[in-house]
All heavy atoms as an XYZ file, in Angstrom:
914
protein
N       8.901     -5.054    -14.473
C       8.266     -4.293    -13.477
C       8.461     -5.066    -12.098
O       8.095     -6.171    -12.072
C       6.746     -4.091    -13.797
C       6.060     -3.177    -12.850
S       4.317     -2.868    -13.271
C       4.426     -2.320    -14.919
N       8.947     -4.324    -11.138
C       9.200     -4.991     -9.812
C       8.429     -4.182     -8.755
O       8.774     -3.071     -8.373
C      10.668     -4.957     -9.557
O      10.941     -5.409     -8.255
N       7.397     -4.897     -8.228
C       6.643     -4.285     -7.092
C       6.575     -5.432     -6.056
O       6.185     -6.504     -6.284
C       5.196     -3.920     -7.536
C       4.387     -3.442     -6.331
C       5.214     -2.920     -8.629
N       6.893     -4.980     -4.813
C       6.832     -5.998     -3.727
C       6.237     -5.333     -2.484
O       6.246     -4.064     -2.408
C       8.186     -6.653     -3.407
C       9.217     -5.723     -2.797
C      10.500     -6.551     -2.571
N      11.507     -5.651     -2.033
C      12.557     -6.106     -1.490
N      12.820     -7.386     -1.405
N      13.464     -5.294     -0.982
N       5.813     -6.115     -1.595
C       5.225     -5.636     -0.324
C       6.132     -6.115      0.830
O       6.505     -7.327      0.873
C       3.818     -6.206     -0.127
C       3.195     -5.793      1.216
C       2.899     -5.747     -1.313
N       6.429     -5.221      1.775
C       7.146     -5.574      2.920
C       6.589     -4.883      4.164
O       5.913     -3.844      4.026
C       8.647     -5.094      2.761
C       9.383     -5.755      1.672
C      10.841     -5.421      1.560
N      11.511     -5.847      2.796
C      12.400     -5.101      3.381
N      12.802     -3.972      2.916
N      12.983     -5.500      4.550
N       6.862     -5.436      5.291
C       6.469     -4.735      6.521
C       7.332     -3.537      6.769
O       8.556     -3.677      6.613
C       6.491     -5.714      7.721
C       5.419     -6.823      7.503
C       4.973     -7.504      8.789
N       4.295     -6.582      9.586
C       4.587     -6.349     10.897
N       5.554     -6.998     11.497
N       3.906     -5.477     11.642
N       6.794     -2.472      7.173
C       7.564     -1.218      7.338
C       8.560     -1.326      8.478
O       9.572     -0.624      8.523
C       6.624     -0.006      7.545
C       5.935     -0.057      8.902
C       7.341      1.318      7.434
N       8.298     -2.307      9.392
C       9.242     -2.447     10.521
C      10.465     -3.262     10.204
O      11.429     -3.367     11.005
C       8.482     -3.076     11.772
C       7.446     -2.218     12.299
N       6.115     -2.214     11.874
C       7.481     -1.208     13.243
C       5.451     -1.314     12.537
N       6.192     -0.672     13.357
N      10.509     -3.862      8.985
C      11.705     -4.527      8.549
C      12.720     -3.511      8.132
O      12.389     -2.491      7.631
C      11.371     -5.468      7.403
C      10.420     -6.606      7.751
C       9.980     -7.416      6.572
O      10.442     -7.069      5.427
O       9.197     -8.263      6.731
N      14.020     -3.771      8.358
C      15.036     -2.814      7.912
C      15.056     -2.647      6.372
O      14.806     -3.565      5.692
C      16.381     -3.388      8.400
C      16.024     -4.638      9.114
C      14.615     -4.924      8.931
N      15.323     -1.466      5.936
C      15.417     -1.185      4.495
C      16.503     -2.071      3.862
O      17.448     -2.435      4.512
C      15.841      0.261      4.378
C      15.476      0.862      5.646
C      15.573     -0.227      6.698
N      16.260     -2.447      2.576
C      17.238     -3.276      1.878
C      17.680     -2.467      0.623
O      16.943     -1.673      0.069
C      16.623     -4.589      1.465
C      16.295     -5.479      2.612
C      15.700     -6.822      2.210
O      15.526     -7.094      0.999
O      15.461     -7.627      3.136
N      18.878     -2.748      0.149
C      19.413     -1.944     -0.934
C      18.589     -2.118     -2.246
O      18.540     -1.178     -3.056
C      20.808     -2.561     -1.227
C      21.161     -3.256      0.054
C      19.912     -3.652      0.719
N      17.906     -3.220     -2.450
C      17.090     -3.396     -3.691
C      15.611     -3.003     -3.465
O      14.839     -3.342     -4.358
C      17.260     -4.811     -4.163
C      16.721     -5.880     -3.190
O      16.530     -5.507     -1.980
O      16.493     -6.998     -3.600
N      15.307     -2.219     -2.437
C      13.923     -1.760     -2.251
C      13.500     -0.778     -3.309
O      12.311     -0.730     -3.565
C      13.746     -1.078     -0.867
C      13.605     -2.080      0.258
O      13.382     -3.256      0.026
O      13.701     -1.666      1.390
N      14.392     -0.020     -3.891
C      14.002      0.983     -4.800
C      13.222      2.112     -4.085
O      13.498      2.492     -3.023
N      12.125      2.521     -4.751
C      11.212      3.527     -4.207
C      10.446      2.944     -3.100
O       9.819      1.939     -3.251
C      10.302      4.083     -5.308
C       9.370      5.122     -4.902
C      10.074      6.422     -4.603
C       8.257      5.281     -6.007
N      10.559      3.521     -1.851
C       9.910      2.956     -0.673
C       8.647      3.831     -0.457
O       8.768      4.992     -0.125
C      10.826      2.962      0.459
C      11.970      1.928      0.352
C      13.042      2.120      1.475
N      12.532      2.070      2.817
C      12.227      0.937      3.487
N      12.426     -0.225      2.954
N      11.730      1.019      4.738
N       7.475      3.178     -0.497
C       6.200      3.857     -0.442
C       5.453      3.315      0.755
O       5.054      2.176      0.733
C       5.393      3.708     -1.730
C       4.116      4.501     -1.638
C       6.206      4.164     -2.913
N       5.132      4.177      1.730
C       4.241      3.763      2.814
C       2.870      3.845      2.353
O       2.388      4.860      1.831
C       4.503      4.737      4.003
C       3.629      4.466      5.252
C       3.955      3.080      5.854
C       3.821      5.521      6.307
N       2.080      2.757      2.486
C       0.742      2.689      2.034
C      -0.278      2.575      3.105
O      -1.385      2.036      2.910
C       0.516      1.593      0.865
C       1.399      1.949     -0.313
C       0.967      0.211      1.471
N       0.053      3.009      4.292
C      -0.868      3.051      5.443
C      -1.366      4.430      5.643
O      -0.563      5.386      5.413
C      -0.179      2.483      6.713
C       0.154      1.025      6.646
O      -0.438      0.306      5.799
O       0.912      0.550      7.504
N      -2.590      4.606      6.119
C      -3.111      5.894      6.285
C      -2.460      6.624      7.536
O      -2.201      7.796      7.534
C      -4.628      5.870      6.533
C      -5.271      7.270      6.657
C      -6.742      7.115      6.543
N      -7.222      6.706      5.257
C      -7.477      7.416      4.198
N      -7.342      8.780      4.295
N      -7.940      6.903      3.107
N      -2.167      5.808      8.548
C      -1.557      6.394      9.724
C      -0.042      5.941      9.800
O       0.320      4.924      9.299
C      -2.226      5.799     10.999
C      -3.719      6.225     11.058
C      -4.278      5.627     12.290
N      -5.716      5.933     12.340
C      -6.573      5.224     12.975
N      -6.254      4.186     13.658
N      -7.866      5.575     12.917
N       0.725      6.810     10.478
C       2.135      6.504     10.683
C       2.281      5.231     11.529
O       1.527      5.088     12.522
C       2.836      7.702     11.325
C       4.303      7.458     11.350
C       5.119      7.056     12.348
C       5.208      7.559     10.210
N       6.430      6.880     11.944
C       6.540      7.176     10.610
C       5.021      7.860      8.890
C       7.620      7.144      9.841
C       6.136      7.927      8.032
C       7.367      7.533      8.477
N       3.135      4.324     11.234
C       3.293      3.115     11.972
C       3.642      3.325     13.440
O       4.581      4.135     13.746
C       4.399      2.345     11.286
C       4.548      2.954      9.965
C       3.996      4.345     10.068
N       2.915      2.694     14.322
C       3.150      2.789     15.781
C       4.600      2.399     16.123
O       5.038      1.324     15.764
C       2.148      1.876     16.452
C       1.778      2.357     17.840
N       1.355      3.675     18.056
C       1.668      1.754     18.995
C       1.059      3.795     19.286
N       1.182      2.609     19.902
N       5.274      3.220     16.889
C       6.581      2.934     17.390
C       7.703      3.057     16.357
O       8.800      2.676     16.636
N       7.412      3.589     15.206
C       8.400      3.733     14.097
C       8.916      5.217     14.074
O       8.057      6.122     13.871
C       7.788      3.335     12.826
C       8.642      3.599     11.557
S      10.113      2.604     11.380
C       9.500      0.956     11.287
N      10.191      5.428     14.201
C      10.716      6.731     14.049
C      10.784      7.065     12.506
O      11.062      6.236     11.694
C      12.188      6.796     14.565
N      10.440      8.347     12.233
C      10.417      8.746     10.848
C      11.694      8.502     10.049
O      11.641      7.988      8.963
C      10.011     10.214     10.705
C       8.519     10.391     10.984
C       8.050     11.812     10.616
O       8.618     12.369      9.679
O       7.209     12.305     11.391
N      12.849      8.780     10.677
C      14.082      8.588      9.986
C      14.500      7.147      9.849
O      15.141      6.711      8.859
C      15.265      9.350     10.639
C      15.451      8.930     12.132
O      14.503      8.447     12.763
O      16.555      9.180     12.618
N      14.019      6.278     10.641
C      14.329      4.809     10.623
C      13.610      4.181      9.450
O      14.000      3.158      8.882
C      13.979      4.161     11.894
N      12.393      4.713      9.068
C      11.529      4.082      8.036
C      12.101      4.281      6.603
O      11.853      3.449      5.737
C      10.173      4.568      8.147
N      12.835      5.341      6.465
C      13.394      5.684      5.123
C      12.294      5.610      4.043
O      12.389      4.873      3.048
C      14.547      4.786      4.798
C      15.753      4.999      5.651
C      17.000      4.264      5.267
O      17.205      4.049      4.093
O      17.735      3.801      6.206
N      11.297      6.439      4.227
C      10.157      6.470      3.284
C      10.398      7.537      2.255
O      10.756      8.613      2.525
C       8.821      6.835      4.046
C       8.523      5.844      5.215
C       7.593      6.987      3.144
C       8.283      4.448      4.700
N      10.077      7.126      0.962
C      10.239      8.116     -0.161
C       8.945      8.801     -0.437
O       8.936      9.999     -0.792
C      10.772      7.392     -1.380
C      12.191      6.803     -1.218
O      13.103      7.548     -0.755
O      12.343      5.622     -1.534
N       7.859      8.087     -0.345
C       6.518      8.623     -0.591
C       5.501      8.088      0.399
O       5.689      6.968      0.875
C       6.038      8.306     -1.984
C       6.895      8.932     -3.095
C       6.394      8.609     -4.547
O       5.185      8.182     -4.652
O       7.139      8.831     -5.424
N       4.491      8.908      0.650
C       3.396      8.473      1.539
C       2.089      8.940      1.029
O       1.559      9.966      1.451
C       3.697      8.992      2.980
C       2.733      8.541      4.006
C       1.844      7.398      3.925
C       2.588      9.017      5.317
N       1.189      7.307      5.078
C       1.644      8.307      5.984
C       3.179     10.105      5.988
C       1.196      8.540      7.227
C       2.807     10.355      7.287
C       1.799      9.528      7.955
N       1.561      8.362     -0.049
C       0.339      8.789     -0.629
C      -0.875      8.299      0.109
O      -1.525      7.369     -0.172
C       0.378      8.160     -2.027
C       1.151      6.929     -1.882
C       2.157      7.223     -0.749
N      -1.284      8.996      1.112
C      -2.394      8.622      2.077
C      -3.701      8.367      1.287
O      -4.496      7.542      1.774
C      -2.568      9.607      3.155
C      -1.429      9.632      4.100
C      -1.634     10.711      5.235
N      -0.482     10.863      5.959
C      -0.019     12.051      6.385
N      -0.766     13.156      6.132
N       1.063     12.154      7.079
N      -3.906      9.107      0.255
C      -5.183      8.943     -0.478
C      -5.257      7.575     -1.209
O      -6.343      7.242     -1.707
C      -5.437     10.076     -1.416
O      -4.300     10.203     -2.339
C      -5.623     11.412     -0.715
N      -4.154      6.857     -1.343
C      -4.261      5.506     -1.934
C      -4.596      4.430     -0.863
O      -4.776      3.317     -1.203
C      -2.885      5.121     -2.485
C      -2.620      5.686     -3.916
C      -1.269      5.153     -4.425
C      -3.714      5.368     -4.860
N      -4.772      4.854      0.355
C      -5.141      3.892      1.404
C      -6.603      3.700      1.402
O      -7.384      4.553      1.021
C      -4.609      4.323      2.762
O      -5.274      5.525      3.116
C      -3.101      4.476      2.792
N      -7.131      2.510      1.961
C      -8.546      2.343      2.048
C      -9.215      3.453      2.887
O      -8.572      4.008      3.892
C      -8.728      1.006      2.715
C      -7.424      0.318      2.555
C      -6.345      1.416      2.488
N     -10.410      3.791      2.577
C     -11.163      4.712      3.365
C     -11.287      4.258      4.786
O     -11.239      3.052      5.061
C     -12.546      4.973      2.809
O     -13.330      3.835      2.869
N     -11.534      5.127      5.719
C     -11.761      4.762      7.110
C     -12.898      3.817      7.245
O     -12.871      2.858      7.981
C     -11.956      6.012      7.977
N     -13.984      4.067      6.462
C     -15.167      3.204      6.590
C     -14.847      1.784      6.142
O     -15.248      0.837      6.754
C     -16.249      3.799      5.712
C     -16.831      5.162      6.159
C     -15.940      6.317      5.743
O     -15.113      6.196      4.828
O     -16.160      7.411      6.282
N     -14.111      1.722      4.999
C     -13.720      0.336      4.486
C     -12.822     -0.380      5.426
O     -12.973     -1.493      5.717
C     -13.166      0.487      3.085
C     -12.725     -0.860      2.456
C     -13.912     -1.757      2.364
C     -12.107     -0.583      1.063
N     -11.888      0.379      5.895
C     -10.913     -0.232      6.856
C     -11.617     -0.733      8.140
O     -11.331     -1.860      8.573
C      -9.792      0.787      7.235
C      -8.528      0.219      7.793
C      -7.509      1.302      7.987
N      -7.829      2.314      8.897
C      -8.078      3.589      8.504
N      -8.041      3.965      7.264
N      -8.464      4.484      9.445
N     -12.510      0.089      8.688
C     -13.209     -0.380      9.869
C     -14.124     -1.513      9.627
O     -14.196     -2.456     10.415
C     -14.008      0.874     10.407
C     -13.112      1.952     11.004
C     -13.884      3.203     11.304
O     -15.214      3.216     11.258
O     -13.239      4.225     11.546
N     -14.762     -1.522      8.416
C     -15.668     -2.628      8.043
C     -14.893     -3.936      7.957
O     -15.289     -4.942      8.520
C     -16.344     -2.311      6.664
C     -17.079     -3.445      6.062
C     -18.314     -3.819      6.363
C     -16.559     -4.402      5.098
N     -18.661     -4.999      5.544
C     -17.568     -5.275      4.794
C     -15.313     -4.541      4.459
C     -17.453     -6.335      3.898
C     -15.152     -5.550      3.563
C     -16.192     -6.439      3.304
N     -13.717     -3.916      7.317
C     -12.861     -5.088      7.142
C     -12.340     -5.623      8.451
O     -12.453     -6.772      8.783
C     -11.757     -4.802      6.149
C     -10.911     -6.036      5.823
C     -11.495     -7.205      5.394
C      -9.536     -5.969      5.954
C     -10.725     -8.337      5.088
C      -8.773     -7.049      5.649
C      -9.339     -8.216      5.270
O      -8.544     -9.315      4.955
N     -11.828     -4.682      9.306
C     -11.191     -5.107     10.565
C     -12.275     -5.534     11.661
O     -11.906     -6.240     12.591
C     -10.308     -4.039     11.126
C      -9.077     -3.811     10.261
N      -8.108     -4.820     10.063
C      -8.659     -2.763      9.523
C      -7.187     -4.390      9.309
N      -7.446     -3.142      8.887
N     -13.508     -5.132     11.390
C     -14.570     -5.594     12.314
C     -14.978     -7.011     11.998
O     -15.843     -7.587     12.721
C     -15.782     -4.615     12.189
N     -14.517     -7.559     10.884
C     -14.847     -8.944     10.519
C     -16.168     -9.080      9.893
O     -16.706    -10.187      9.777
N     -16.652     -7.997      9.300
C     -17.938     -8.019      8.630
C     -17.919     -8.654      7.258
O     -18.944     -8.966      6.753
C     -18.590     -6.587      8.628
C     -18.855     -6.072      9.982
C     -19.427     -4.660      9.983
O     -20.008     -4.282      8.981
O     -19.201     -3.972     10.965
N     -16.752     -8.718      6.645
C     -16.626     -9.241      5.288
C     -15.368     -9.984      5.124
O     -14.448     -9.957      5.993
N     -15.266    -10.716      4.027
C     -14.018    -11.433      3.744
C     -13.100    -10.654      2.849
O     -13.394     -9.576      2.371
C     -14.411    -12.789      3.101
C     -15.079    -12.664      1.751
O     -15.140    -11.549      1.195
O     -15.582    -13.676      1.261
N     -11.921    -11.222      2.648
C     -10.876    -10.494      1.911
C     -11.321    -10.262      0.461
O     -11.027     -9.159     -0.077
C      -9.564    -11.266      1.923
C      -8.447    -10.586      1.274
C      -7.904     -9.433      1.767
C      -7.893    -11.046      0.066
C      -6.867     -8.736      1.133
C      -6.912    -10.426     -0.578
C      -6.377     -9.247     -0.084
O      -5.371     -8.621     -0.711
N     -11.989    -11.180     -0.164
C     -12.428    -10.940     -1.573
C     -13.347     -9.755     -1.641
O     -13.208     -8.931     -2.584
C     -13.108    -12.255     -2.109
N     -14.238     -9.598     -0.769
C     -15.142     -8.476     -0.799
C     -14.416     -7.145     -0.473
O     -14.643     -6.113     -1.077
C     -16.294     -8.635      0.212
C     -17.306     -7.506      0.282
C     -18.043     -7.232     -1.018
O     -18.133     -8.160     -1.824
O     -18.560     -6.148     -1.255
N     -13.494     -7.215      0.493
C     -12.659     -6.063      0.828
C     -11.892     -5.586     -0.459
O     -11.875     -4.424     -0.809
C     -11.683     -6.403      1.947
C     -10.602     -5.409      2.061
C     -10.844     -4.157      2.756
C      -9.257     -5.548      1.591
C      -9.850     -3.222      2.880
C      -8.284     -4.656      1.724
C      -8.610     -3.428      2.371
N     -11.281     -6.585     -1.097
C     -10.513     -6.294     -2.322
C     -11.395     -5.584     -3.371
O     -11.023     -4.601     -3.970
C      -9.918     -7.560     -2.861
C      -9.109     -7.357     -4.122
C      -8.550     -8.727     -4.606
N      -7.668     -8.406     -5.758
C      -6.351     -8.667     -5.724
N      -5.789     -9.244     -4.664
N      -5.589     -8.414     -6.736
N     -12.619     -6.131     -3.579
C     -13.529     -5.603     -4.543
C     -13.885     -4.169     -4.222
O     -13.833     -3.250     -5.096
C     -14.758     -6.429     -4.590
C     -15.841     -5.916     -5.494
N     -15.779     -5.955     -6.869
C     -17.001     -5.294     -5.215
C     -16.826     -5.337     -7.378
N     -17.602     -5.002     -6.392
N     -14.230     -3.905     -2.990
C     -14.544     -2.539     -2.525
C     -13.375     -1.586     -2.608
O     -13.547     -0.418     -2.955
C     -15.054     -2.568     -1.091
C     -16.453     -3.295     -0.976
C     -16.942     -3.194      0.434
N     -18.244     -3.916      0.590
C     -18.986     -3.781      1.566
N     -18.683     -2.973      2.594
N     -20.134     -4.505      1.683
N     -12.148     -2.079     -2.231
C     -10.937     -1.211     -2.337
C     -10.625     -0.904     -3.774
O     -10.327      0.311     -4.051
C      -9.838     -1.911     -1.587
C      -8.545     -1.164     -1.460
C      -8.595      0.222     -1.265
C      -7.345     -1.802     -1.646
C      -7.393      0.959     -1.163
C      -6.160     -1.078     -1.550
C      -6.213      0.270     -1.324
O      -5.020      0.987     -1.261
N     -10.755     -1.834     -4.658
C     -10.459     -1.568     -6.055
C     -11.431     -0.486     -6.600
O     -11.068      0.309     -7.408
C     -10.539     -2.878     -6.883
C      -9.352     -3.749     -6.705
C      -9.481     -5.098     -7.345
O     -10.603     -5.426     -7.811
O      -8.456     -5.804     -7.397
N     -12.712     -0.491     -6.105
C     -13.637      0.471     -6.532
C     -13.229      1.879     -5.940
O     -13.308      2.893     -6.701
C     -15.048      0.134     -6.000
N     -12.697      1.937     -4.828
C     -12.183      3.233     -4.261
C     -11.011      3.701     -5.094
O     -10.851      4.892     -5.390
C     -11.764      3.059     -2.788
C     -12.938      2.930     -1.816
C     -12.558      2.933     -0.434
O     -11.317      2.981     -0.105
O     -13.442      2.905      0.443
N     -10.150      2.771     -5.458
C      -8.961      3.164     -6.251
C      -9.257      3.623     -7.648
O      -8.465      4.232     -8.348
C      -7.971      1.962     -6.297
C      -7.265      1.622     -4.958
C      -6.541      0.411     -5.045
C      -6.386      2.824     -4.447
N     -10.520      3.283     -8.140
C     -10.890      3.669     -9.513
C     -11.356      5.172     -9.501
O     -11.513      5.675    -10.620
C     -11.988      2.767    -10.020
N     -11.549      5.750     -8.361
C     -11.935      7.202     -8.313
C     -10.844      8.002     -8.914
O      -9.638      7.636     -8.810
C     -12.207      7.592     -6.824
C     -13.387      6.870     -6.202
C     -14.688      7.246     -6.841
O     -14.864      8.455     -7.162
O     -15.542      6.319     -7.003
N     -11.176      9.076     -9.651
C     -10.186      9.891    -10.402
C      -8.878     10.246     -9.634
O      -7.749     10.068    -10.111
C     -10.932     11.117    -10.767
C     -12.376     10.659    -10.823
C     -12.525      9.675     -9.748
N      -8.997     10.780     -8.421
C      -7.783     11.208     -7.688
C      -6.884     10.009     -7.380
O      -5.637     10.082     -7.488
N      -7.461      8.947     -6.864
C      -6.697      7.751     -6.585
C      -6.189      7.088     -7.786
O      -5.038      6.612     -7.842
C      -7.562      6.788     -5.868
O      -7.972      7.206     -4.600
N      -6.937      7.047     -8.924
C      -6.448      6.419    -10.139
C      -5.184      7.173    -10.671
O      -4.270      6.502    -11.194
C      -7.559      6.468    -11.181
N      -5.155      8.483    -10.597
C      -4.078      9.258    -11.016
C      -2.798      8.878    -10.216
O      -1.734      8.764    -10.804
C      -4.354     10.727    -11.000
N      -2.961      8.828     -8.903
C      -1.794      8.443     -8.038
C      -1.298      7.012     -8.327
O      -0.143      6.764     -8.416
C      -2.204      8.559     -6.569
C      -2.238      9.964     -6.037
C      -2.836      9.935     -4.587
C      -0.814     10.569     -5.961
N      -2.294      6.161     -8.557
C      -1.953      4.777     -8.908
C      -1.183      4.734    -10.294
O      -0.167      4.027    -10.333
C      -3.225      3.950     -8.987
C      -3.132      2.444     -8.921
C      -2.437      1.937     -7.719
C      -4.471      1.790     -9.112
N      -1.598      5.502    -11.228
C      -0.879      5.545    -12.476
C       0.514      6.078    -12.275
O       1.474      5.613    -12.863
C      -1.630      6.399    -13.485
C      -2.893      5.765    -14.012
O      -3.046      4.559    -13.941
O      -3.742      6.532    -14.550
N       0.727      7.048    -11.395
C       2.080      7.584    -11.173
C       2.985      6.523    -10.549
O       4.074      6.386    -10.939
N       2.412      5.710     -9.568
C       3.246      4.697     -8.951
C       3.505      3.549    -10.006
O       4.593      3.013    -10.009
C       2.506      4.078     -7.740
C       2.681      4.740     -6.448
C       1.958      4.031     -5.312
C       4.215      4.771     -6.078
N       2.495      3.295    -10.858
C       2.752      2.258    -11.848
C       3.857      2.668    -12.791
O       4.737      1.883    -13.198
C       1.465      2.065    -12.675
C       1.507      0.831    -13.579
C       0.151      0.617    -14.280
N      -0.831      0.149    -13.325
C      -1.955      0.741    -13.048
N      -2.276      1.919    -13.540
N      -2.776      0.217    -12.127
N       3.946      4.001    -13.164
C       5.047      4.529    -13.980
C       6.319      4.372    -13.249
O       7.394      3.992    -13.941
C       4.755      5.966    -14.348
C       5.720      6.533    -15.384
C       5.723      5.722    -16.692
O       4.693      5.215    -17.144
O       6.818      5.523    -17.263
N       6.393      4.651    -11.976
C       7.580      4.503    -11.146
C       8.087      3.015    -11.211
O       9.244      2.764    -11.276
C       7.414      4.863     -9.765
O       7.150      6.286     -9.690
N       7.091      2.078    -11.149
C       7.425      0.661    -11.123
C       7.998      0.219    -12.497
O       8.761     -0.758    -12.556
C       6.199     -0.163    -10.795
N       7.626      0.915    -13.584
C       8.174      0.615    -14.887
C       9.701      0.975    -15.004
O      10.397      0.434    -15.839
C       7.365      1.297    -15.948
C       6.049      0.672    -16.185
C       5.314      1.278    -17.412
N       4.026      0.671    -17.538
C       2.861      1.357    -17.300
N       2.876      2.593    -16.917
N       1.702      0.731    -17.413
N      10.079      1.987    -14.199
C      11.455      2.444    -14.315
C      12.354      1.913    -13.270
O      13.628      2.154    -13.346
C      11.452      3.967    -14.275
O      10.977      4.438    -13.037
C      10.625      4.602    -15.431
N      11.852      1.258    -12.240
C      12.688      0.660    -11.185
C      11.878      0.006    -10.122
O      10.672      0.088    -10.210
N      12.513     -0.615     -9.136
C      11.740     -1.348     -8.156
C      10.965     -0.403     -7.200
O      11.357      0.679     -6.967
C      12.823     -2.089     -7.369
C      14.107     -1.503     -7.745
C      13.945     -0.752     -8.976
N       9.754     -0.823     -6.834
C       8.880     -0.132     -5.912
C       8.589     -1.096     -4.775
O       8.174     -2.244     -4.998
C       7.655      0.300     -6.615
C       6.626      0.867     -5.532
C       7.941      1.362     -7.639
N       8.795     -0.624     -3.545
C       8.435     -1.468     -2.388
C       7.270     -0.803     -1.632
O       7.513      0.358     -1.177
C       9.651     -1.682     -1.477
O      10.707     -2.325     -2.255
C       9.335     -2.495     -0.241
N       6.191     -1.469     -1.519
C       5.062     -0.992     -0.749
C       5.231     -1.406      0.701
O       5.372     -2.600      0.995
C       3.775     -1.518     -1.304
C       3.514     -1.235     -2.845
C       2.222     -1.842     -3.290
C       3.602      0.273     -3.101
N       5.214     -0.441      1.567
C       5.408     -0.665      3.007
C       4.162     -0.606      3.830
O       3.358      0.350      3.604
C       6.461      0.220      3.563
C       7.837      0.208      2.870
C       8.660      1.390      3.208
C       8.533     -1.087      3.168
N       3.882     -1.520      4.643
C       2.733     -1.547      5.549
C       3.057     -2.070      6.899
O       3.976     -2.908      7.091
C       1.566     -2.380      4.900
O       0.474     -2.306      5.701
C       1.977     -3.869      4.681
N       2.260     -1.591      7.855
C       2.465     -2.163      9.191
C       1.541     -3.372      9.482
O       1.570     -3.978     10.522
C       2.100     -1.086     10.222
N       0.788     -3.690      8.461
C      -0.106     -4.878      8.597
C       0.616     -6.127      9.001
O       1.681     -6.440      8.488
C      -0.857     -5.138      7.159
O      -1.590     -6.313      7.239
N      -0.016     -6.856      9.902
C       0.601     -8.073     10.413
C       0.500     -9.213      9.364
O       1.256    -10.223      9.421
C       0.005     -8.499     11.710
C       0.391     -7.550     12.824
C      -0.213     -7.912     14.077
C       0.166     -6.816     15.186
N      -0.689     -6.774     16.286
N      -0.431     -9.077      8.408
C      -0.621    -10.071      7.383
C      -0.609     -9.342      6.018
O      -1.711     -9.204      5.391
C      -1.961    -10.824      7.655
C      -2.127    -11.999      6.646
O      -1.314    -12.191      5.821
N      -3.244    -12.646      6.836
N       0.531     -8.942      5.536
C       0.578     -8.211      4.260
C      -0.068     -8.879      3.082
O      -0.533     -8.232      2.141
C       2.047     -7.992      4.055
C       2.697     -8.204      5.337
C       1.853     -9.203      6.091
N      -0.103    -10.191      3.073
C      -0.669    -10.993      1.941
C      -2.180    -10.785      1.797
O      -2.716    -10.975      0.712
C      -0.350    -12.440      2.051
C       1.071    -12.804      1.797
C       1.381    -14.270      1.842
N       2.735    -14.519      1.730
C       3.224    -15.724      1.526
N       2.410    -16.757      1.346
N       4.520    -15.941      1.464
N      -2.847    -10.489      2.884
C      -4.232    -10.244      2.910
C      -4.501     -8.797      3.395
O      -5.387     -8.607      4.314
C      -4.997    -11.286      3.799
C      -5.000    -12.633      3.141
N      -4.095    -13.543      3.443
C      -5.804    -13.120      2.210
C      -4.263    -14.626      2.698
N      -5.310    -14.375      1.879
N      -3.853     -7.834      2.796
C      -3.969     -6.473      3.196
C      -4.187     -5.632      1.928
O      -4.103     -6.089      0.781
C      -2.802     -6.012      3.934
O      -1.691     -5.838      3.038
N      -4.465     -4.394      2.152
C      -4.630     -3.398      1.014
C      -3.326     -3.341      0.268
O      -3.355     -3.033     -0.957
C      -5.053     -2.104      1.552
C      -4.044     -1.415      2.517
N      -3.744     -1.894      3.731
C      -3.193     -0.407      2.219
C      -2.798     -1.162      4.233
N      -2.405     -0.232      3.317
N      -2.198     -3.494      0.875
C      -0.889     -3.418      0.167
C      -0.808     -4.490     -0.967
O      -0.274     -4.253     -2.005
C       0.298     -3.555      1.187
N      -1.313     -5.707     -0.633
C      -1.263     -6.731     -1.651
C      -2.206     -6.361     -2.862
O      -1.875     -6.665     -4.021
C      -1.731     -8.064     -1.038
N      -3.362     -5.722     -2.543
C      -4.253     -5.273     -3.600
C      -3.540     -4.262     -4.548
O      -3.530     -4.310     -5.748
C      -5.559     -4.715     -3.091
C      -6.405     -4.108     -4.205
C      -6.275     -5.751     -2.246
N      -2.819     -3.321     -3.878
C      -2.133     -2.307     -4.608
C      -1.024     -2.914     -5.418
O      -0.848     -2.535     -6.600
C      -1.488     -1.266     -3.606
C      -2.377     -0.148     -3.110
C      -1.639      0.673     -2.020
C      -2.813      0.723     -4.268
N      -0.305     -3.822     -4.877
C       0.821     -4.521     -5.591
C       0.325     -5.191     -6.834
O       0.913     -5.082     -7.918
C       1.545     -5.496     -4.684
N      -0.825     -5.879     -6.715
C      -1.419     -6.538     -7.851
C      -1.880     -5.533     -8.935
O      -1.594     -5.702    -10.147
C      -2.619     -7.379     -7.424
N      -2.422     -4.439     -8.540
C      -2.823     -3.450     -9.523
C      -1.648     -2.753    -10.165
O      -1.745     -2.422    -11.340
C      -3.731     -2.354     -8.866
C      -5.089     -2.939     -8.437
C      -5.866     -1.822     -7.607
C      -5.950     -3.270     -9.623
N      -0.599     -2.587     -9.432
C       0.563     -1.895    -10.011
C       1.367     -2.812    -10.992
O       2.028     -2.321    -11.857
C       1.554     -1.444     -8.865
C       1.040     -0.287     -8.050
C       1.988     -0.107     -6.888
C       0.929      0.983     -8.870
N       1.127     -4.048    -10.852
C       1.837     -5.045    -11.663
C       1.141     -5.292    -13.006
O       1.603     -6.078    -13.805
C       2.029     -6.381    -10.890
O       2.846     -6.201     -9.758
N       0.017     -4.668    -13.184
C      -0.738     -4.833    -14.453
C      -0.439     -3.794    -15.467
O      -0.036     -2.808    -15.175
C      -2.270     -4.960    -14.186
O      -2.696     -3.695    -13.628
C      -2.638     -6.075    -13.321
């Protein structure tokens, strides 16, 4: 199973496989055709409330991760997550984010969950 996280502003690579944008909003300054996105499951992104809470500096990454995993356990999100997990079993999946720190972002949480 191959799941990786990359910044959406980096050029596509041949071994990216399925390219999935995991941000709720379209990346600033990115043309749609340049991104080469295969899927954009917006409901897998953190809720607006959680995103605002985390970016306001009210909590740490561990607490953000815990809250986000709870959101992903909801039936609609869990079904989408299972679908991406199945895609990862059949080929590489690259999760794309505009986050400046992908290692401490929701994309890293998704990658960890998809790899299980």
